[in-house]
C-alpha positions as CSV (number, residue, x, y, z in Angstrom):
1,C,3.0,-18.7,1.0
2,L,0.3,-18.6,-1.5
3,R,-0.4,-20.8,-3.7
4,R,-0.8,-20.3,-7.6
5,G,-4.3,-19.6,-8.7
6,G,-4.6,-17.8,-5.1
7,I,-5.6,-14.3,-4.4
8,W,-4.4,-11.8,-3.0
9,I,-5.7,-8.4,-1.4
10,A,-4.7,-5.3,0.3
11,T,-5.6,-1.9,1.3
12,D,-2.8,1.1,1.9
13,F,-1.9,4.2,1.8
14,V,-0.1,5.7,-1.6
15,D,1.7,8.6,-1.5
16,E,1.0,10.3,-5.0
17,K,2.7,13.6,-4.1
18,K,-0.2,15.8,-3.1
19,W,0.6,18.5,-0.6
20,W,-2.6,17.5,1.3
21,Q,-1.6,13.4,1.5
22,G,2.2,14.7,2.3
23,L,0.4,17.3,5.0
24,L,-1.8,14.2,6.2
25,L,1.2,11.9,6.0
26,F,3.5,14.1,8.4
27,L,0.6,14.2,10.7
28,M,0.1,11.0,11.6
29,Y,4.2,10.1,11.5
30,Q,3.9,12.4,14.6
31,F,1.1,11.2,16.0
32,F,1.7,7.4,15.6
33,R,5.9,8.0,16.5
34,F,4.5,10.0,19.6
35,A,1.5,6.9,20.3
36,C,3.3,3.6,18.9
37,A,7.7,5.1,18.9
38,I,7.3,3.8,15.3
39,Q,10.8,5.0,13.4
40,A,8.9,5.2,10.1
41,S,9.5,8.5,8.0
42,A,8.0,7.3,4.3
43,L,5.1,5.0,2.7
44,P,6.5,1.6,1.3
45,T,6.2,0.6,-2.2
46,W,4.1,-2.1,-1.2
47,E,2.0,-2.7,-4.2
48,D,5.6,-2.8,-6.0
49,S,6.7,-5.4,-4.0
50,L,4.0,-7.7,-4.5
51,Q,5.1,-7.6,-7.8
52,M,8.2,-8.8,-7.4
53,Q,6.7,-11.8,-5.8
54,G,4.9,-12.8,-8.7
55,L,1.6,-11.4,-8.1
56,R,-0.4,-9.6,-11.0
57,V,-2.8,-7.0,-10.2
58,V,-6.8,-8.7,-11.1
59,K,-8.2,-5.4,-9.8
60,K,-7.7,-2.1,-7.8
61,R,-9.4,0.7,-7.0
62,N,-8.4,3.9,-5.8
63,F,-10.0,5.9,-2.9
64,F,-9.3,9.5,-1.5
65,G,-8.2,11.2,-3.7
66,G,-6.1,7.9,-4.9
67,F,-4.4,8.1,-1.2
68,I,-5.8,5.0,0.1
69,S,-5.1,1.7,-3.0
70,S,-7.1,-1.3,-3.0
71,I,-5.5,-4.2,-5.0
72,V,-6.9,-7.8,-5.5
73,M,-3.5,-9.4,-7.2
74,E,-3.2,-13.0,-8.1
75,R,0.2,-15.9,-8.2
76,A,0.8,-16.6,-11.7
77,H,-0.5,-19.8,-12.8
78,G,3.1,-20.8,-14.3
């Protein structure tokens, strides 16, 4: 329900297919599967999903070797 010109800020993990990221993801999924009974086993492509909803990237920064991505997006004015 983001209005035209509205800003969306998102931060999440991104799988860049580096070996150490795979190891951390595996450990995180194992922990959360045990602690919270989650069924997920892979990261969603959340940036692509937001772009398909009509948002465009205004600013993007990556952290922790590209494993964490923060994005400022804007709903198109049109």
